[in-house]
C-alpha positions as CSV (number, residue, x, y, z in Angstrom):
1,M,69.2,10.2,-19.0
2,D,72.8,10.5,-17.8
3,T,74.0,9.7,-14.3
4,I,73.7,12.9,-12.3
5,K,76.8,15.1,-12.1
6,N,78.0,16.6,-8.8
7,D,77.4,20.2,-10.1
8,E,73.8,19.3,-10.9
9,Y,73.1,18.5,-7.2
10,F,72.1,20.9,-4.5
11,K,75.4,20.5,-2.7
12,G,75.2,18.4,0.4
13,R,71.5,17.6,0.0
14,G,69.9,14.2,-0.6
15,S,66.5,15.3,-2.1
16,Q,66.7,17.7,-5.0
17,I,63.0,18.9,-4.9
18,N,60.5,20.0,-2.4
19,T,57.5,17.7,-2.7
20,H,54.0,19.0,-2.2
21,N,52.7,18.9,1.4
22,K,49.5,16.8,1.3
23,F,47.9,19.1,3.9
24,F,48.1,22.1,1.6
25,K,45.5,23.0,-1.0
26,H,47.9,25.0,-3.2
27,R,51.4,24.2,-4.3
28,Y,54.5,26.1,-5.7
29,T,55.6,25.4,-9.2
30,A,58.5,26.7,-11.3
31,E,56.6,28.1,-14.3
32,H,59.5,30.2,-15.6
33,L,63.2,29.8,-14.8
34,E,63.5,33.6,-14.4
35,G,60.3,33.8,-12.2
36,L,59.8,34.7,-8.6
37,D,59.2,31.1,-7.7
38,E,62.9,30.4,-8.3
39,A,63.5,31.4,-4.7
40,F,61.7,28.2,-3.5
41,L,64.1,26.0,-5.5
42,V,67.5,27.2,-4.3
43,N,69.7,25.4,-1.9
44,A,69.0,27.6,1.1
45,D,71.0,27.4,4.4
46,T,69.8,25.3,7.2
47,Q,67.3,27.0,9.5
48,I,66.8,26.3,13.2
49,I,63.1,26.4,14.3
50,E,62.2,26.5,18.0
51,S,59.6,24.2,19.4
52,H,58.2,24.1,22.9
53,P,56.5,20.7,23.5
54,K,54.8,19.9,26.8
55,K,55.8,16.2,26.6
56,I,58.9,14.6,25.2
57,I,58.4,10.8,25.4
58,S,56.6,9.3,22.4
59,R,55.0,5.9,22.8
60,S,54.3,3.6,19.9
61,D,51.4,1.1,19.8
62,S,52.4,-0.2,16.4
63,P,52.5,-4.1,16.2
64,D,55.9,-3.7,14.5
65,L,57.3,-1.6,17.3
66,R,55.3,-2.7,20.3
67,Y,55.8,-0.9,23.6
68,M,58.6,1.3,22.1
69,Q,59.3,4.6,23.8
70,S,61.4,7.2,22.0
71,I,62.6,10.8,22.3
72,N,63.4,13.0,19.3
73,P,65.2,16.2,20.3
74,Y,65.2,17.2,16.7
75,Q,62.6,17.0,13.9
76,G,64.1,17.1,10.4
77,C,67.6,16.0,9.7
78,E,70.6,17.5,8.0
79,H,72.0,14.1,7.1
80,G,69.7,14.2,4.0
81,C,69.2,10.4,3.6
82,I,67.0,10.1,0.6
83,Y,65.0,7.1,1.8
84,C,64.3,8.4,5.4
85,Y,60.8,7.5,6.5
86,A,60.8,10.4,9.0
87,R,60.5,12.9,6.1
88,N,56.7,12.5,6.0
89,A,56.4,13.7,9.6
90,H,57.7,17.1,8.5
91,E,54.4,17.7,6.7
92,Y,52.6,17.9,10.0
93,W,54.8,20.9,10.8
94,G,53.7,22.6,7.6
95,Y,56.9,21.9,5.6
96,S,57.8,19.7,2.7
97,A,59.3,16.2,3.1
98,G,61.9,17.1,0.5
99,L,64.5,19.9,0.9
100,D,62.6,21.4,3.8
101,F,63.2,18.3,5.8
102,E,67.0,18.7,5.4
103,R,67.2,22.5,5.9
104,K,64.4,23.3,8.4
105,I,65.4,21.6,11.7
106,I,62.9,21.8,14.5
107,V,64.6,21.7,17.9
108,K,63.2,21.0,21.4
109,R,65.6,22.9,23.7
110,N,63.6,22.0,26.8
111,C,63.8,18.2,26.2
112,A,66.0,17.4,29.2
113,D,63.7,19.2,31.6
114,L,60.7,17.5,30.2
115,L,62.4,14.1,30.5
116,E,63.2,14.8,34.2
117,R,59.6,15.8,34.8
118,A,58.4,12.6,33.2
119,F,60.6,10.5,35.3
120,N,59.1,12.1,38.4
121,T,55.5,11.7,37.4
122,K,53.6,9.6,39.9
123,G,53.4,6.0,38.9
124,Y,56.1,6.2,36.2
125,E,57.3,2.7,35.3
126,P,60.8,2.6,33.7
127,S,61.3,0.9,30.4
128,T,64.0,1.5,27.7
129,I,63.7,4.7,25.8
130,M,65.2,5.1,22.3
131,L,67.2,8.1,21.1
132,S,65.9,8.6,18.4
133,G,62.9,6.8,16.9
134,N,62.7,9.3,14.1
135,T,65.6,11.6,13.2
136,D,69.2,11.2,14.2
137,C,69.9,12.5,17.7
138,Y,73.6,13.1,16.7
139,Q,73.0,15.0,13.5
140,P,75.3,17.9,12.9
141,I,73.4,20.6,14.9
142,E,73.9,18.5,18.0
143,R,77.5,19.5,18.0
144,K,76.4,23.1,18.9
145,L,73.1,22.6,20.8
146,K,74.1,19.4,22.9
147,L,70.4,18.5,23.5
148,T,71.2,14.7,23.2
149,Q,74.1,15.2,25.7
150,G,71.7,16.9,28.1
151,L,69.2,13.9,27.8
152,L,72.0,11.4,28.5
153,K,72.9,13.2,31.7
154,V,69.3,12.9,32.9
155,F,69.3,9.1,32.0
156,L,72.5,8.7,34.1
157,K,71.2,10.8,37.0
158,Y,68.0,8.6,37.2
159,Q,69.8,5.4,36.2
160,H,67.3,4.8,33.5
161,P,67.9,2.5,30.4
162,V,68.4,4.1,27.0
163,S,69.0,2.8,23.5
164,I,70.7,5.0,20.9
165,I,70.6,4.7,17.2
166,S,72.9,6.9,15.1
167,K,75.2,7.1,12.1
168,N,77.3,10.0,13.3
169,S,80.7,9.7,15.1
170,L,79.7,12.8,17.2
171,I,78.5,10.2,19.7
172,L,82.2,9.7,20.7
173,R,82.0,13.1,22.4
174,D,79.7,11.6,25.0
175,I,81.8,8.4,25.8
176,P,82.4,9.5,29.4
177,I,78.6,9.5,30.0
178,L,78.0,6.4,28.0
179,N,80.7,4.5,29.8
180,Q,79.0,5.2,33.2
181,L,75.7,4.0,31.7
182,A,77.3,0.9,30.3
183,E,78.9,0.0,33.6
184,R,75.3,-0.2,35.0
185,Q,73.9,-2.1,31.9
186,L,71.8,1.0,31.0
187,V,72.8,1.6,27.4
188,H,73.0,0.0,23.9
189,V,74.1,1.8,20.7
190,A,73.0,0.8,17.2
191,V,75.2,2.2,14.5
192,T,73.5,2.3,11.0
193,I,75.6,1.3,8.0
194,N,73.9,0.2,4.8
195,S,76.7,0.3,2.3
196,L,80.5,0.1,2.1
197,N,80.3,1.8,-1.3
198,E,81.5,5.4,-0.8
199,E,80.1,6.6,-4.1
200,L,76.6,5.3,-3.2
201,R,76.9,6.7,0.4
202,Q,77.7,10.2,-0.9
203,K,74.6,10.2,-3.1
204,M,72.2,8.4,-0.8
205,E,73.3,9.9,2.5
206,P,75.2,13.1,1.6
207,R,75.9,14.6,5.1
208,T,76.7,11.4,7.0
209,V,80.0,9.9,8.1
210,T,81.7,7.4,5.8
211,A,81.2,3.7,6.3
212,K,84.9,3.5,7.3
213,G,84.3,6.2,9.9
214,R,81.2,4.3,11.2
215,L,83.2,1.1,11.5
216,Q,85.8,3.0,13.5
217,L,83.0,4.3,15.6
218,I,81.9,0.8,16.4
219,K,85.4,-0.2,17.3
220,Q,85.9,2.8,19.7
221,L,82.6,2.3,21.4
222,T,83.1,-1.5,22.0
223,E,86.7,-1.0,23.1
224,T,85.4,1.1,26.0
225,G,82.7,-1.5,27.0
226,I,79.7,0.0,25.3
227,P,77.5,-2.7,23.6
228,V,77.0,-2.1,19.9
229,M,74.6,-3.5,17.3
230,L,74.8,-3.0,13.5
231,M,71.7,-1.7,11.9
232,C,71.7,-2.5,8.2
233,A,69.0,-0.1,7.2
234,P,67.5,0.2,4.9
235,I,68.3,-2.6,2.6
236,I,67.3,-1.6,-1.0
237,P,67.0,-4.4,-3.5
238,G,69.3,-4.0,-6.4
239,L,71.2,-1.2,-4.8
240,N,72.8,-2.4,-1.6
241,S,71.2,-5.8,-0.8
242,D,74.2,-7.8,-2.0
243,E,76.4,-6.0,0.6
244,M,74.8,-7.4,3.7
245,P,77.3,-10.2,4.4
246,A,80.3,-7.8,4.0
247,L,78.6,-5.3,6.3
248,I,77.9,-7.8,9.0
249,E,81.4,-9.3,8.8
250,A,83.0,-5.8,8.9
251,A,81.0,-4.7,11.9
252,A,81.7,-8.0,13.8
253,E,85.4,-7.5,13.2
254,Q,85.1,-4.1,15.0
255,G,83.3,-5.6,18.0
256,A,79.5,-5.4,17.2
257,T,77.7,-8.4,18.7
258,A,74.3,-8.1,17.1
259,A,72.7,-7.0,13.9
260,S,69.3,-6.1,12.5
261,F,67.9,-4.8,9.2
262,T,64.8,-3.4,7.5
263,I,63.8,-3.4,3.9
264,V,63.2,0.0,2.4
265,R,59.6,1.2,2.0
266,L,58.6,4.4,0.1
267,N,55.5,5.7,1.9
268,G,53.9,9.1,1.3
269,A,56.2,11.7,-0.2
270,I,59.2,9.4,0.0
271,S,58.1,7.6,-3.2
272,E,58.2,10.8,-5.3
273,L,61.5,11.8,-3.7
274,F,63.2,8.4,-4.2
275,K,62.0,8.0,-7.8
276,D,63.3,11.5,-8.7
277,W,66.6,10.6,-7.0
278,I,67.1,7.1,-8.4
279,Y,66.4,8.2,-12.0
280,K,69.0,11.0,-11.7
281,A,71.6,9.1,-9.7
282,F,71.4,5.6,-11.2
283,P,69.3,5.7,-14.4
284,D,70.7,2.4,-15.6
285,R,69.2,0.4,-12.8
286,A,66.3,2.7,-11.6
287,E,63.6,0.4,-13.0
288,K,65.2,-2.7,-11.5
289,V,65.5,-1.1,-8.1
290,L,61.9,0.2,-8.1
291,H,60.6,-3.2,-9.3
292,G,62.6,-4.9,-6.5
293,I,61.2,-2.7,-3.8
294,A,57.6,-3.2,-5.0
295,S,58.1,-6.9,-5.2
296,C,58.8,-6.9,-1.4
297,H,55.7,-4.9,-0.6
298,G,52.8,-6.5,-2.4
299,G,53.5,-4.9,-5.7
300,K,53.5,-1.3,-4.4
301,L,56.2,1.1,-3.3
302,N,53.9,2.5,-0.6
303,D,53.3,-0.2,2.1
304,S,51.5,0.4,5.4
305,Q,50.7,-3.3,6.2
306,F,51.9,-4.2,9.7
307,G,54.4,-7.0,9.7
308,R,55.3,-6.6,6.0
309,R,56.1,-2.9,5.8
310,M,59.5,-3.1,7.5
311,R,60.5,-6.7,6.7
312,G,58.9,-7.2,3.3
313,E,57.5,-10.5,1.9
314,G,57.8,-12.5,-1.2
315,Q,60.6,-14.4,-2.9
316,L,63.1,-11.5,-3.1
317,A,62.4,-10.5,0.5
318,E,62.9,-14.1,1.7
319,S,66.2,-14.3,-0.1
320,I,67.3,-11.1,1.7
321,H,66.2,-12.6,5.1
322,Q,68.1,-15.8,4.4
323,L,71.3,-13.9,3.4
324,F,71.0,-12.0,6.7
325,K,70.6,-15.1,8.8
326,L,73.5,-16.9,7.2
327,A,75.8,-13.9,7.6
328,V,74.9,-13.3,11.2
329,A,75.3,-17.0,12.1
330,K,78.7,-17.0,10.5
331,F,80.1,-13.7,11.8
332,M,78.1,-12.9,15.0
333,G,76.9,-16.2,16.4
334,E,74.2,-15.6,19.0
335,N,73.3,-12.1,17.7
336,K,72.7,-10.7,21.2
337,L,73.1,-7.6,23.2
338,P,73.1,-7.6,27.1
339,R,69.7,-7.0,28.6
340,L,69.2,-3.4,29.9
341,R,68.3,-3.0,33.6
342,T,65.3,-1.2,34.9
343,D,65.6,-2.0,38.6
344,L,68.2,0.8,39.2
345,F,65.8,3.6,38.3
346,T,65.8,6.2,41.1
347,P,63.3,9.1,40.9
348,V,64.0,12.2,43.0
349,S,61.9,13.2,46.0
350,G,58.9,15.5,45.7
351,K,60.8,18.3,47.4
352,Q,63.5,18.2,44.8
353,L,60.9,18.2,42.0
354,D,59.5,21.4,43.3
355,L,62.7,23.1,42.2
356,F,61.6,22.9,38.6
């Protein structure tokens, strides 16, 4: 099988198929190239789907993410990262984890109002909230809808700590708000970079900012006093695992003071999507990459074991951990971000809340 050519891709998409939704009894298949089912396999435009949740803060009781709170103004993501664990969540909405995840974006326009209500709930105790725990809060549609910006204004109004993770330079638009939060020790930003190889980035994360652009993002954020961490995620054995020291060095040079990483895991539909992608994009090393991933997860691509699922285990995983530790010690020293404050949190009065 030859390396996939640009004109064989659905332009600007990571996944090239719509995987079967495990909640559906029936599935679509392309029995004939000229058939009616052809419509399900075209590269359709991105659709915006409205959602009207009653709550906006999600809380995790996972041992791997203990006590984490997060907000996801968007479900689905145009970035199209082939490895994204959030793809599986799209099946709960009745869509595929494949192409549907990238082109059917669920938006929560009332997220800022819901956050303000939550902050004024009797007995609410402030603790850091992450934007986003699932899909990127600064994905392309944010430029138009500004839902993340609206949430940041609420965090600032109530002086509530927030942690942001993104790979999009659109975050620079909100520097005036982020600066005010940073002055009060109320914000961290994690910038995700997992490769300096532009060819790999284009295939693996088709609608994201280049690594060079993300390094520039780190520089611009840190120069204005906003603490930044590098997120090397995910590390994929045999594909980008050897780049970790260079990534950490490059991020440190631009002002990042901390770093973290996860080892890729291919749960649910992600396994089928990733295998389809790796055999098309890098057929010469597909078997090696898949074997390396499995060796970090008890011999399987699909790994739900707490503790191992994000960090991996075994000889190969341990070598990745050691490489990370050595690089951080050399280029970042203490590997720390300033602690975010919760003592500044100020809810509004009951009378003001009645205005909602």
